C-alpha positions in Angstrom: 117.1 35.3 40.3 115.7 38.4 38.6 114.7 38.2 34.9 117.1 41.1 34.1 120.1 38.8 34.7 118.8 36.1 32.3 120.1 36.7 28.7 118.0 36.4 25.6 120.1 33.4 24.5 121.7 31.0 27.0 124.7 29.3 25.4 126.6 26.5 27.0 130.3 26.0 26.3 131.5 23.1 24.1 132.8 21.4 27.3 129.2 21.3 28.6 127.9 19.2 25.7 126.5 16.1 27.4 128.9 13.2 27.3 126.2 10.6 27.8 122.7 10.1 26.5 119.9 9.6 29.0 117.8 6.4 28.7 114.4 7.3 30.2 113.2 3.7 30.3 115.7 3.0 33.1 113.6 5.1 35.5 110.2 3.8 34.5 108.8 1.4 37.1 106.3 0.1 34.5 108.3 -0.4 31.3 106.9 0.0 27.8 105.6 -3.2 26.3 108.3 -5.1 24.2 108.5 -5.1 20.4 107.0 -8.2 19.0 108.5 -10.3 16.2 105.8 -10.7 13.6 107.0 -14.2 12.7 106.7 -15.6 16.2 104.5 -12.9 18.0 106.9 -13.1 20.8 109.2 -10.3 22.2 111.8 -9.7 19.5 115.3 -10.9 20.0 118.5 -9.0 19.5 119.5 -11.3 16.7 116.2 -10.7 14.8 116.3 -7.0 15.4 119.9 -6.9 14.1 118.7 -8.1 10.7 116.9 -4.7 10.3 119.0 -2.3 12.4 122.8 -2.0 13.1 123.6 -4.3 15.9 124.6 -1.6 18.4 121.5 0.3 17.6 119.4 -2.8 18.2 121.1 -3.1 21.5 120.2 0.4 22.4 116.6 -0.3 21.2 116.3 -3.1 23.7 118.2 -1.6 26.6 115.8 -0.8 29.5 118.3 -0.9 32.4 121.2 1.5 31.7 120.2 5.0 32.6 123.2 6.6 30.8 125.0 5.5 27.6 128.3 7.0 26.6 128.3 9.2 23.5 131.3 8.2 21.3 134.1 10.8 21.2 133.8 11.0 17.4 130.1 12.0 17.7 130.9 14.6 20.3 133.4 16.1 17.9 130.7 16.2 15.2 128.2 17.7 17.7 130.6 20.6 18.3 129.9 21.8 14.7 126.4 22.9 15.7 126.0 22.2 19.4 125.4 23.3 22.1 122.1 24.6 20.8 120.8 27.8 22.4 118.0 28.1 25.0 116.2 31.3 24.2 114.1 33.5 26.5 111.1 34.7 24.4 111.1 38.2 26.0 109.6 39.8 22.8 106.8 37.2 22.7 106.0 37.6 26.4 105.7 41.4 25.9 103.5 41.1 22.8 101.2 38.7 24.6 101.1 40.8 27.8 101.5 37.7 29.9 103.2 37.2 33.3 104.4 33.8 32.0 108.0 33.3 31.3 108.6 31.6 28.0 111.7 29.7 26.9 112.4 27.7 23.8 115.2 25.2 22.9 116.1 26.1 19.3 117.3 23.1 17.3 117.3 24.6 13.8 120.8 26.1 13.7 122.4 23.5 11.4 122.2 22.8 7.7 119.5 20.1 8.1 117.4 22.7 9.8 116.2 20.6 12.6 116.9 18.4 15.6 117.1 15.3 13.4 120.9 15.6 13.0 121.3 14.6 16.6 120.2 11.0 15.8 121.2 10.7 12.2 124.9 11.2 12.9 124.7 8.5 15.6 123.0 6.0 13.4 125.4 6.7 10.5 128.3 6.2 12.9 127.2 2.8 14.0 126.5 1.8 10.4 130.0 2.8 9.4 131.4 1.0 12.4 129.6 -2.2 11.3 131.2 -1.9 7.9 127.9 -1.4 6.0 127.7 0.0 2.4 124.8 2.2 3.2 121.4 2.7 4.9 117.8 3.2 3.8 115.2 5.4 5.4 112.0 7.3 5.0 111.3 11.0 5.5 108.1 13.0 5.8 108.8 16.8 5.7 112.3 16.0 4.6 114.1 17.1 7.7 115.2 13.5 8.7 116.2 12.7 5.1 118.3 15.9 4.9 119.9 15.1 8.3 120.7 11.5 7.3 122.1 12.5 3.9 124.5 14.9 5.7 125.5 12.2 8.2 126.1 9.6 5.5 128.1 12.0 3.4 130.3 12.6 6.5 131.0 8.9 6.9 131.1 8.0 3.2 127.9 5.8 3.3 125.3 5.4 0.6 121.9 6.8 1.5 118.6 5.8 0.0 115.6 7.9 1.0 111.9 7.2 0.4 110.1 10.6 0.8 106.4 10.8 1.4 105.0 11.7 -2.0 103.0 14.8 -0.9 106.1 16.3 0.7 108.3 15.3 -2.3 106.0 17.4 -4.4 105.5 20.2 -1.9 109.2 20.6 -0.9 111.5 20.1 -4.0 114.2 22.2 -2.4 114.4 19.9 0.6 114.8 17.0 -1.8 117.6 18.8 -3.6 119.5 19.3 -0.4 119.4 15.6 0.1 120.6 14.9 -3.4 123.4 17.5 -3.0 124.7 15.4 -0.1 124.6 12.3 -2.3 121.4 10.7 -1.3 118.9 9.1 -3.8 115.3 10.3 -3.2 112.3 8.3 -4.3 108.7 9.5 -3.8 106.6 7.0 -1.7 104.7 5.0 -2.3 106.6 4.0 -5.5 106.6 1.4 -8.2 110.2 0.4 -7.2 109.2 -1.9 -4.3 106.7 -4.7 -3.9 105.1 -3.1 -0.9 104.9 0.2 -2.8 103.1 -1.4 -5.6 100.6 -3.0 -3.2 99.9 0.3 -1.5 99.3 2.0 -4.8 96.9 -0.7 -5.9 94.9 -0.3 -2.7 95.1 3.5 -2.5 95.4 4.8 -6.1 96.7 8.4 -6.2 97.6 8.5 -2.5 100.0 11.2 -1.3 101.5 8.6 0.9 102.4 8.5 4.6 105.4 7.8 6.9 104.1 4.3 7.3 104.2 3.7 3.6 107.7 5.1 3.2 109.0 3.0 6.2 107.7 -0.2 4.5 109.6 0.6 1.3 112.8 1.5 3.0 112.7 -1.6 5.2 112.0 -3.8 2.1 115.1 -2.5 0.3 117.3 -3.0 3.3 116.1 -6.5 3.9 116.7 -7.4 0.3 120.3 -6.1 0.2 122.1 -9.3 1.3 123.3 -7.5 4.5 124.9 -4.6 2.7 122.4 -2.1 4.1 120.4 -1.6 7.3 117.3 0.5 7.9 117.5 3.6 10.0 114.5 5.6 11.4 114.3 9.3 12.5 111.6 8.9 15.1 109.3 6.4 16.9 112.1 4.1 18.0 113.5 4.1 21.6 117.1 4.4 20.2 116.1 7.7 18.6 114.6 9.1 21.9 117.9 8.1 23.5 120.0 10.1 21.0 117.6 13.1 21.2 117.9 13.2 25.0 120.7 15.6 24.3 118.1 18.3 23.7 116.6 18.0 27.2 119.9 17.5 28.9 121.3 20.7 27.4 118.0 22.6 28.1 118.1 21.5 31.8 121.7 22.4 32.2 121.0 25.9 30.8 118.0 26.4 33.0 119.8 25.2 36.1 122.5 27.8 35.5 120.0 30.5 36.3 117.9 28.6 38.8 114.9 28.3 36.5 112.5 25.4 36.8 109.8 25.1 34.1 106.2 24.5 35.1 105.0 23.4 31.7 107.1 21.6 29.0 105.6 21.4 25.5 106.6 19.5 22.4 105.2 18.7 19.0 104.3 15.0 18.6 104.5 12.9 15.5 106.5 9.8 16.2 108.0 11.2 19.4 111.6 12.1 18.7 111.6 15.8 19.6 109.1 15.4 22.4 110.8 12.5 24.0 114.2 14.1 23.7 113.0 17.4 25.2 111.2 16.0 28.2 113.6 13.1 29.0 115.6 14.5 32.0 112.6 16.3 33.4 110.4 13.3 33.1 113.2 11.3 34.8 113.0 13.7 37.8 109.3 13.2 37.9 109.5 9.4 37.8 112.1 9.5 40.6 109.9 11.8 42.7 112.5 14.6 42.6 110.3 17.3 40.9 107.0 17.7 39.2 106.2 19.1 35.8 103.3 19.3 33.4 104.1 17.8 30.0 102.0 18.5 26.9 102.3 16.6 23.6 100.8 18.6 20.7 99.7 16.7 17.6 97.9 17.6 14.4 94.1 17.3 14.4 94.5 15.5 11.1 96.6 12.7 12.6 95.6 12.5 16.3 97.1 9.2 17.5 97.3 10.1 21.2 94.0 12.0 21.5 91.9 9.8 19.4 93.8 6.6 18.8 93.8 3.3 20.8 96.5 1.8 22.9 97.3 -1.5 21.3 99.9 -3.6 19.5 100.1 -2.4 15.9 102.5 -2.6 13.0 105.0 0.2 12.8 104.6 0.5 9.0 101.7 0.3 6.5 103.2 -2.7 4.7 103.4 -4.7 8.0 107.0 -5.5 7.5 108.4 -4.1 10.8 108.0 -5.5 14.3 104.9 -4.7 16.2 104.9 -2.1 19.0 102.3 -1.4 21.7 101.5 2.3 21.2 98.7 4.8 20.8 97.8 4.3 17.1 95.2 5.1 14.5 96.0 1.8 12.8 98.9 1.1 10.4 96.5 1.4 7.5 95.5 4.9 8.4 96.5 7.4 5.6 96.3 10.9 7.0 95.3 13.9 4.9 98.0 15.8 3.1 98.6 18.3 5.9 101.6 20.6 5.8 103.3 19.2 8.9 104.7 16.2 7.0 106.9 15.2 9.9 103.9 14.6 12.1 101.9 12.4 9.7 102.6 9.1 11.5 99.8 6.7 12.5 101.3 5.9 15.9 103.4 7.1 18.8 106.7 5.9 20.4 106.1 3.1 22.9 107.8 5.0 25.8 105.7 8.1 25.3 102.6 6.0 24.8 103.2 4.2 28.2 103.8 7.5 30.0 100.6 9.0 28.5 98.7 5.9 29.4 99.9 6.3 33.0 98.7 9.9 33.1 102.2 11.3 33.4 101.7 13.4 30.2 98.9 15.3 28.5 98.1 15.5 24.8 96.1 18.0 22.7 95.5 18.2 19.0 95.4 21.4 17.0 94.2 22.4 13.5 96.7 23.5 11.0 95.3 26.9 10.2 95.6 27.8 13.9 99.1 26.4 13.9 100.2 28.6 11.0 98.6 31.6 12.6 100.8 31.0 15.6 103.8 30.4 13.4 103.3 33.8 11.6 102.9 35.6 14.9 106.0 33.9 16.3 108.0 34.8 13.1 107.0 38.4 13.3 107.8 38.8 17.0 110.8 36.4 17.6 112.5 36.7 14.2 112.6 32.9 13.4 110.5 31.3 10.7 109.5 28.0 12.4 108.8 24.7 10.8 105.2 23.7 10.7 105.9 20.8 13.1 107.5 23.1 15.7 104.6 25.5 15.3 102.3 23.0 16.9 104.2 23.5 20.1 104.3 27.3 19.6 100.5 27.3 19.3 100.0 25.6 22.6 102.8 27.6 24.3 101.0 30.8 23.2 97.7 29.4 24.4 99.1 28.6 27.8 100.8 32.0 28.1 97.4 33.7 27.3 95.8 31.6 30.0 98.4 32.9 32.4 97.5 36.4 31.4 93.9 35.7 32.2 94.6 34.1 35.6 97.6 36.2 36.6 99.7 33.1 37.1 103.5 33.5 36.6 104.2 30.1 35.1 107.4 29.2 33.4 106.9 27.6 30.0 109.5 25.6 28.0 108.8 24.4 24.5 110.9 22.8 21.7 111.5 24.7 18.5 112.5 21.7 16.5 113.6 23.5 13.3 113.2 26.2 10.7 110.5 26.5 8.1 112.5 27.9 5.2 111.8 24.9 3.0 108.1 25.1 3.8 107.2 28.1 1.8 104.5 26.4 -0.2 102.7 25.8 3.0 103.2 29.4 4.2 102.0 30.6 0.7 98.7 28.7 1.1 98.2 30.1 4.5 99.0 33.6 3.5 96.7 33.3 0.5 93.9 32.1 2.7 93.4 28.8 0.9 94.7 26.5 3.6 92.0 24.3 5.0 91.7 22.0 8.0 90.8 18.4 7.8 89.8 16.4 10.8 89.1 12.7 10.3 85.7 11.5 11.3 85.0 8.9 14.0 84.0 6.5 11.2 87.3 6.9 9.4 89.3 6.3 12.5 87.1 3.4 13.5 87.6 1.8 10.1 91.4 2.0 10.6 91.6 0.8 14.2 89.0 -1.9 13.7 91.7 -3.8 11.7 93.6 -4.2 14.9 90.9 -6.1 16.6 
């Protein structure tokens, strides 16, 4: 089909919102390694996992056999407030780059939370309400997940306790205030309010924190609540990838309408929620031998778990409270530098994506933040959307791939995930525009010191 017939924005109808989430693990011949119970060092049971997560979410976490799981009607009704999300053809960017490549992006920032995180937060809040809980606890890096969860909890009348990575808490006060407006309590992490927070502060005085630290604090509060609260997580977990599959399902439906098949699919990679959700149905086709795609995970050079980490069992949190997962990791004790992509500052990677990467079914690259913000500025000026720093990692590599097509003359089709907007990230943009933003890349010795504790 000719490009002239493909609109700038491809919108699905409400009736085309997926009715089922897609569970990528069902099509994996070699499954990801199971979570380990730190008390027994054996695969964790449903009962043990249900002490941390809502029971239905724990069931989803352990489900490796059902390819599709029904989305409850109440959630579909909520999704209709902001979904379907548009698939956008980047005609302006293509013209500016002078590339024969065709570029599409799935835009997930068109809701109050400003990101894709609402897709999973509303599901997790729904199951918490269904279980009769008083509330939930969580962590947040850049603040997108905390914002999304505070919205979801407000909708269902649940209490929401958020531990926000301290550097982001200080850099993004407006994101914090959105959470508080929706009724959440927000605590900078690590804090003096939990035992594990005090331990981390004693070991790392003055630290800006990490997602691993904030996870530990949130889990501790939930575990000490006498069953009134459960912990919920915005990335890393398999249940989150399940919920986020709605991104890829919608994107594929939109592309199929116009007979478009992407050659390259690109997503930013922190814990894996956006990347896993975007690639899910396409990777399923690849696993089933129905089609082939090139998948690229893009991570920050300051926290390069895939490109420089090791594939091993590790704790999911710095305080070593959570179950252990086999994943590409820099070590649960690794504290990344205070980069401006707070949502990507996690020491490990989702176990499904780690296994796919280990099997060579997916590539990974790391990029420096000054280069990322240069791409973000170019994209904002040309496409008219100010992207989140996390999303801009994918933009950086999408532009690089399009330029490569210009050099080779190849007419490849590129799809990337625009996970959210950057309107709460203006401190970061200010530093870049003022020329004072710097890049930090951990040394081999620093990474070895962290991963050596796994041995």
